[in-house]
NUZAKOL-717067 format. One record per residue: residue number from 1; residue in three letters; z, x, y of N, C-alpha, C in turn. Coordinates in steps of 0.02 Angstrom, whole numbers, padded with zeros to 5 digits. Layout:
REM NUZAKOL-717067
@pos=NUM | code=ALA | nZ=Z | nX=X | nY=Y | caZ=Z | caX=X | caY=Y | cZ=Z | cX=X | cY=Y;
...
This chain:
REM NUZAKOL-717067
@pos=1 | code=MET | nZ=04076 | nX=00684 | nY=02466 | caZ=04104 | caX=00702 | caY=02402 | cZ=04166 | cX=00745 | cY=02413;
@pos=2 | code=SER | nZ=04223 | nX=00725 | nY=02385 | caZ=04284 | caX=00763 | caY=02395 | cZ=04288 | cX=00819 | cY=02343;
@pos=3 | code=PRO | nZ=04318 | nX=00875 | nY=02363 | caZ=04323 | caX=00932 | caY=02317 | cZ=04369 | cX=00915 | cY=02259;
@pos=4 | code=THR | nZ=04353 | nX=00944 | nY=02202 | caZ=04395 | caX=00933 | caY=02144 | cZ=04456 | cX=00977 | cY=02148;
@pos=5 | code=PRO | nZ=04514 | nX=00952 | nY=02129 | caZ=04574 | caX=00993 | caY=02132 | cZ=04570 | cX=01050 | cY=02082;
@pos=6 | code=PHE | nZ=04599 | nX=01107 | nY=02100 | caZ=04597 | caX=01164 | caY=02056 | cZ=04652 | cX=01159 | cY=02004;
@pos=7 | code=LYS | nZ=04639 | nX=01188 | nY=01946 | caZ=04689 | caX=01189 | caY=01892 | cZ=04735 | cX=01247 | cY=01903;
@pos=8 | code=GLU | nZ=04798 | nX=01234 | nY=01911 | caZ=04846 | caX=01286 | caY=01925 | cZ=04876 | cX=01312 | cY=01861;
@pos=9 | code=ILE | nZ=04874 | nX=01377 | nY=01852 | caZ=04904 | caX=01410 | caY=01794 | cZ=04973 | cX=01433 | cY=01814;
@pos=10 | code=PRO | nZ=05024 | nX=01422 | nY=01772 | caZ=05092 | caX=01444 | caY=01790 | cZ=05097 | cX=01519 | cY=01797;
@pos=11 | code=LEU | nZ=05138 | nX=01541 | nY=01846 | caZ=05149 | caX=01613 | caY=01856 | cZ=05215 | cX=01634 | cY=01824;
@pos=12 | code=ALA | nZ=05235 | nX=01695 | nY=01835 | caZ=05292 | caX=01726 | caY=01801 | cZ=05357 | cX=01685 | cY=01809;
@pos=13 | code=ARG | nZ=05367 | nX=01654 | nY=01866 | caZ=05428 | caX=01617 | caY=01875 | cZ=05428 | cX=01551 | cY=01836;
@pos=14 | code=ASP | nZ=05370 | nX=01530 | nY=01813 | caZ=05364 | caX=01469 | caY=01773 | cZ=05376 | cX=01486 | cY=01700;
@pos=15 | code=THR | nZ=05366 | nX=01436 | nY=01656 | caZ=05383 | caX=01445 | caY=01586 | cZ=05341 | cX=01500 | cY=01553;
@pos=16 | code=LYS | nZ=05276 | nX=01502 | nY=01565 | caZ=05234 | caX=01552 | caY=01533 | cZ=05184 | cX=01578 | cY=01584;
@pos=17 | code=ALA | nZ=05184 | nX=01643 | nY=01595 | caZ=05138 | caX=01673 | caY=01642 | cZ=05068 | cX=01677 | cY=01612;
@pos=18 | code=PRO | nZ=05016 | nX=01670 | nY=01654 | caZ=04948 | caX=01675 | caY=01627 | cZ=04932 | cX=01748 | cY=01612;
@pos=19 | code=ASP | nZ=04885 | nX=01758 | nY=01568 | caZ=04864 | caX=01827 | caY=01558 | cZ=04819 | cX=01847 | cY=01616;
@pos=20 | code=PHE | nZ=04803 | nX=01910 | nY=01619 | caZ=04765 | caX=01936 | caY=01676 | cZ=04699 | cX=01900 | cY=01685;
@pos=21 | code=GLU | nZ=04663 | nX=01889 | nY=01630 | caZ=04597 | caX=01858 | caY=01634 | cZ=04601 | cX=01786 | cY=01660;
@pos=22 | code=GLN | nZ=04652 | nX=01749 | nY=01638 | caZ=04660 | caX=01680 | caY=01662 | cZ=04675 | cX=01679 | cY=01737;
@pos=23 | code=ALA | nZ=04720 | nX=01723 | nY=01757 | caZ=04740 | caX=01726 | caY=01828 | cZ=04680 | cX=01746 | cY=01870;
@pos=24 | code=LEU | nZ=04641 | nX=01794 | nY=01848 | caZ=04583 | caX=01817 | caY=01885 | cZ=04530 | cX=01761 | cY=01890;
@pos=25 | code=ALA | nZ=04520 | nX=01725 | nY=01835 | caZ=04472 | caX=01669 | caY=01836 | cZ=04493 | cX=01615 | cY=01886;
@pos=26 | code=GLU | nZ=04558 | nX=01599 | nY=01886 | caZ=04582 | caX=01549 | caY=01933 | cZ=04574 | cX=01574 | cY=02005;
@pos=27 | code=LEU | nZ=04590 | nX=01638 | nY=02016 | caZ=04583 | caX=01667 | caY=02082 | cZ=04510 | cX=01664 | cY=02106;
@pos=28 | code=GLU | nZ=04464 | nX=01680 | nY=02061 | caZ=04393 | caX=01677 | caY=02079 | cZ=04372 | cX=01606 | cY=02098;
@pos=29 | code=GLY | nZ=04398 | nX=01556 | nY=02061 | caZ=04384 | caX=01487 | caY=02077 | cZ=04411 | cX=01466 | cY=02145;
@pos=30 | code=LEU | nZ=04472 | nX=01490 | nY=02160 | caZ=04501 | caX=01475 | caY=02226 | cZ=04461 | cX=01506 | cY=02282;
@pos=31 | code=VAL | nZ=04440 | nX=01567 | nY=02273 | caZ=04400 | caX=01601 | caY=02324 | cZ=04335 | cX=01563 | cY=02336;
@pos=32 | code=GLU | nZ=04304 | nX=01542 | nY=02283 | caZ=04241 | caX=01505 | caY=02289 | cZ=04252 | cX=01440 | cY=02328;
@pos=33 | code=ARG | nZ=04306 | nX=01404 | nY=02313 | caZ=04321 | caX=01342 | caY=02348 | cZ=04336 | cX=01355 | cY=02422;
@pos=34 | code=LEU | nZ=04373 | nX=01407 | nY=02435 | caZ=04390 | caX=01423 | caY=02505 | cZ=04328 | cX=01446 | cY=02545;
@pos=35 | code=GLU | nZ=04283 | nX=01481 | nY=02512 | caZ=04223 | caX=01505 | caY=02545 | cZ=04177 | cX=01448 | cY=02567;
@pos=36 | code=HIS | nZ=04178 | nX=01392 | nY=02531 | caZ=04137 | caX=01335 | caY=02550 | cZ=04160 | cX=01305 | cY=02616;
@pos=37 | code=GLY | nZ=04224 | nX=01311 | nY=02631 | caZ=04250 | caX=01288 | caY=02695 | cZ=04255 | cX=01213 | cY=02704;
@pos=38 | code=ASP | nZ=04249 | nX=01175 | nY=02650 | caZ=04252 | caX=01102 | caY=02657 | cZ=04318 | cX=01072 | cY=02635;
@pos=39 | code=LEU | nZ=04369 | nX=01113 | nY=02625 | caZ=04434 | caX=01088 | caY=02605 | cZ=04473 | cX=01065 | cY=02667;
@pos=40 | code=PRO | nZ=04513 | nX=01013 | nY=02660 | caZ=04558 | caX=00995 | caY=02715 | cZ=04607 | cX=01052 | cY=02726;
@pos=41 | code=LEU | nZ=04633 | nX=01059 | nY=02786 | caZ=04675 | caX=01115 | caY=02804 | cZ=04735 | cX=01122 | cY=02757;
@pos=42 | code=ASP | nZ=04769 | nX=01067 | nY=02742 | caZ=04828 | caX=01069 | caY=02699 | cZ=04810 | cX=01096 | cY=02630;
@pos=43 | code=GLU | nZ=04755 | nX=01072 | nY=02603 | caZ=04733 | caX=01094 | caY=02537 | cZ=04711 | cX=01167 | cY=02538;
@pos=44 | code=ALA | nZ=04678 | nX=01188 | nY=02593 | caZ=04656 | caX=01257 | caY=02600 | cZ=04716 | cX=01304 | cY=02603;
@pos=45 | code=LEU | nZ=04769 | nX=01283 | nY=02639 | caZ=04829 | caX=01324 | caY=02643 | cZ=04863 | cX=01330 | cY=02575;
@pos=46 | code=LYS | nZ=04865 | nX=01276 | nY=02538 | caZ=04895 | caX=01278 | caY=02471 | cZ=04854 | cX=01324 | cY=02425;
@pos=47 | code=ALA | nZ=04788 | nX=01319 | nY=02430 | caZ=04744 | caX=01362 | caY=02389 | cZ=04753 | cX=01435 | cY=02409;
@pos=48 | code=PHE | nZ=04759 | nX=01448 | nY=02473 | caZ=04769 | caX=01517 | caY=02496 | cZ=04836 | cX=01544 | cY=02471;
@pos=49 | code=GLU | nZ=04889 | nX=01504 | nY=02476 | caZ=04955 | caX=01525 | caY=02451 | cZ=04952 | cX=01540 | cY=02377;
@pos=50 | code=ARG | nZ=04918 | nX=01497 | nY=02340 | caZ=04911 | caX=01508 | caY=02267 | cZ=04872 | cX=01572 | cY=02255;
@pos=51 | code=GLY | nZ=04820 | nX=01584 | nY=02295 | caZ=04780 | caX=01644 | caY=02287 | cZ=04821 | cX=01707 | cY=02299;
@pos=52 | code=VAL | nZ=04866 | nX=01706 | nY=02347 | caZ=04909 | caX=01763 | caY=02361 | cZ=04954 | cX=01775 | cY=02300;
@pos=53 | code=ALA | nZ=04983 | nX=01722 | nY=02272 | caZ=05026 | caX=01729 | caY=02213 | cZ=04987 | cX=01757 | cY=02154;
@pos=54 | code=LEU | nZ=04926 | nX=01732 | nY=02143 | caZ=04885 | caX=01757 | caY=02088 | cZ=04866 | cX=01830 | cY=02099;
@pos=55 | code=THR | nZ=04851 | nX=01849 | nY=02161 | caZ=04835 | caX=01918 | caY=02176 | cZ=04893 | cX=01964 | cY=02159;
@pos=56 | code=ARG | nZ=04952 | nX=01944 | nY=02178 | caZ=05012 | caX=01984 | caY=02162 | cZ=05022 | cX=01989 | cY=02087;
@pos=57 | code=HIS | nZ=05012 | nX=01934 | nY=02052 | caZ=05019 | caX=01934 | caY=01979 | cZ=04968 | cX=01982 | cY=01947;
@pos=58 | code=CYS | nZ=04906 | nX=01980 | nY=01971 | caZ=04854 | caX=02024 | caY=01943 | cZ=04870 | cX=02097 | cY=01959;
@pos=59 | code=GLN | nZ=04893 | nX=02111 | nY=02020 | caZ=04911 | caX=02179 | caY=02038 | cZ=04967 | cX=02205 | cY=01993;
@pos=60 | code=ALA | nZ=05017 | nX=02162 | nY=01981 | caZ=05073 | caX=02183 | caY=01938 | cZ=05049 | cX=02196 | cY=01867;
@pos=61 | code=SER | nZ=05004 | nX=02154 | nY=01842 | caZ=04977 | caX=02163 | caY=01775 | cZ=04939 | cX=02229 | cY=01770;
@pos=62 | code=LEU | nZ=04899 | nX=02244 | nY=01820 | caZ=04861 | caX=02306 | caY=01820 | cZ=04907 | cX=02367 | cY=01825;
@pos=63 | code=GLN | nZ=04959 | nX=02361 | nY=01865 | caZ=05006 | caX=02417 | caY=01872 | cZ=05043 | cX=02429 | cY=01806;
@pos=64 | code=ALA | nZ=05063 | nX=02374 | nY=01772 | caZ=05097 | caX=02382 | caY=01707 | cZ=05050 | cX=02414 | cY=01656;
@pos=65 | code=ALA | nZ=04987 | nX=02394 | nY=01656 | caZ=04939 | caX=02423 | caY=01609 | cZ=04929 | cX=02497 | cY=01624;
@pos=66 | code=GLN | nZ=04925 | nX=02515 | nY=01688 | caZ=04917 | caX=02585 | caY=01707 | cZ=04977 | cX=02626 | cY=01684;
@pos=67 | code=GLN | nZ=05036 | nX=02600 | nY=01691 | caZ=05096 | caX=02636 | caY=01670 | cZ=05097 | cX=02645 | cY=01594;
@pos=68 | code=LYS | nZ=05075 | nX=02595 | nY=01557 | caZ=05072 | caX=02601 | caY=01485 | cZ=05022 | cX=02655 | cY=01464;
@pos=69 | code=VAL | nZ=04965 | nX=02657 | nY=01497 | caZ=04915 | caX=02708 | caY=01482 | cZ=04942 | cX=02777 | cY=01496;
@pos=70 | code=GLU | nZ=04975 | nX=02784 | nY=01554 | caZ=05003 | caX=02850 | caY=01571 | cZ=05056 | cX=02872 | cY=01520;
@pos=71 | code=ILE | nZ=05098 | nX=02826 | nY=01497 | caZ=05148 | caX=02843 | caY=01446 | cZ=05115 | cX=02864 | cY=01381;
@pos=72 | code=LEU | nZ=05064 | nX=02827 | nY=01361 | caZ=05028 | caX=02845 | caY=01299 | cZ=04994 | cX=02913 | cY=01305;
@pos=73 | code=LEU | nZ=04966 | nX=02927 | nY=01363 | caZ=04934 | caX=02992 | caY=01372 | cZ=04984 | cX=03049 | cY=01372;
@pos=74 | code=LYS | nZ=05043 | nX=03038 | nY=01401 | caZ=05095 | caX=03089 | caY=01401 | cZ=05119 | cX=03103 | cY=01331;
@pos=75 | code=ARG | nZ=05125 | nX=03051 | nY=01291 | caZ=05149 | caX=03060 | caY=01222 | cZ=05098 | cX=03099 | cY=01180;
@pos=76 | code=GLY | nZ=05035 | nX=03088 | nY=01194 | caZ=04983 | caX=03123 | caY=01156 | cZ=04978 | cX=03195 | cY=01176;
@pos=77 | code=GLY | nZ=04992 | nX=03209 | nY=01239 | caZ=04991 | caX=03278 | caY=01263 | cZ=04923 | cX=03311 | cY=01263;
@pos=78 | code=LYS | nZ=04870 | nX=03275 | nY=01249 | caZ=04804 | caX=03305 | caY=01245 | cZ=04764 | cX=03293 | cY=01309;
@pos=79 | code=ALA | nZ=04779 | nX=03242 | nY=01345 | caZ=04740 | caX=03226 | caY=01405 | cZ=04783 | cX=03236 | cY=01467;
@pos=80 | code=GLU | nZ=04749 | nX=03255 | nY=01520 | caZ=04784 | caX=03264 | caY=01583 | cZ=04783 | cX=03198 | cY=01620;
@pos=81 | code=ILE | nZ=04838 | nX=03181 | nY=01652 | caZ=04843 | caX=03119 | caY=01689 | cZ=04825 | cX=03131 | cY=01762;
@pos=82 | code=GLU | nZ=04780 | nX=03090 | nY=01786 | caZ=04763 | caX=03092 | caY=01857 | cZ=04797 | cX=03034 | cY=01891;
@pos=83 | code=PRO | nZ=04829 | nX=03046 | nY=01948 | caZ=04862 | caX=02991 | caY=01982 | cZ=04812 | cX=02938 | cY=02005;
@pos=84 | code=PHE | nZ=04834 | nX=02877 | nY=02002 | caZ=04793 | caX=02821 | caY=02023 | cZ=04785 | cX=02822 | cY=02098;
@pos=85 | code=GLU | nZ=04724 | nX=02819 | nY=02122 | caZ=04711 | caX=02819 | caY=02193 | cZ=04679 | cX=02753 | cY=02212;
@pos=86 | code=GLU | nZ=04710 | nX=02719 | nY=02260 | caZ=04683 | caX=02656 | caY=02284 | cZ=04628 | cX=02671 | cY=02334;
@pos=87 | code=SER | nZ=04575 | nX=02631 | nY=02332 | caZ=04522 | caX=02641 | caY=02381 | cZ=04545 | cX=02615 | cY=02448;
@pos=88 | code=GLY | nZ=04525 | nX=02646 | nY=02500 | caZ=04546 | caX=02628 | caY=02568 | cZ=04512 | cX=02566 | cY=02595;
@pos=89 | code=ASP | nZ=04460 | nX=02540 | nY=02561 | caZ=04424 | caX=02483 | caY=02588 | cZ=04451 | cX=02416 | cY=02564;
@pos=90 | code=GLU | nZ=04503 | nX=02416 | nY=02523 | caZ=04532 | caX=02353 | caY=02501 | cZ=04581 | cX=02328 | cY=02552;
@pos=91 | code=SER | nZ=04581 | nX=02263 | nY=02564 | caZ=04629 | caX=02234 | caY=02611 | cZ=04689 | cX=02212 | cY=02572;
@pos=92 | code=GLY | nZ=04743 | nX=02199 | nY=02608 | caZ=04802 | caX=02174 | caY=02574 | cZ=04861 | cX=02221 | cY=02578;
@pos=93 | code=GLY | nZ=04852 | nX=02280 | nY=02606 | caZ=04909 | caX=02324 | caY=02616 | cZ=04924 | cX=02365 | cY=02555;
@pos=94 | code=GLY | nZ=04986 | nX=02360 | nY=02532 | caZ=05009 | caX=02404 | caY=02479 | cZ=05022 | cX=02367 | cY=02415;
@pos=95 | code=PRO | nZ=05063 | nX=02397 | nY=02374 | caZ=05077 | caX=02368 | caY=02308 | cZ=05118 | cX=02304 | cY=02315;
@pos=96 | code=ALA | nZ=05114 | nX=02262 | nY=02265 | caZ=05151 | caX=02199 | caY=02265 | cZ=05225 | cX=02214 | cY=02256;
@pos=97 | code=PRO | nZ=05266 | nX=02172 | nY=02288 | caZ=05339 | caX=02183 | caY=02281 | cZ=05364 | cX=02174 | cY=02211;
C-alpha cells in the first residue's frame, strides 16, 4: 500500500498563509508520516523540507503573538512582563530568520 500524499497548505510566500492551527496540524501529519519510515527517499526529503518551512512559520506566528501580548501588557501597565525563555531541550537552534 503506497502512502497517501500530504495536503500542502500555502505558506507566507504563497497567496494566503495558513493560520497557526492549520500549519501545526499539517506539521503533525508530516511527522507522523516520516516516523513510519515507509516513504520513498525523495518523498521523505520533500516532507522534511515542508516540515522545516512549517516549523519556521509556526515559530514566527508564536513570536508575533508574544510580541502582541507584551505590547498589550505594557499599555495596561498593571502586569509585569517576564522575558520569554526557551527551554534548552528543544532542537532546532535559535529563532527563525
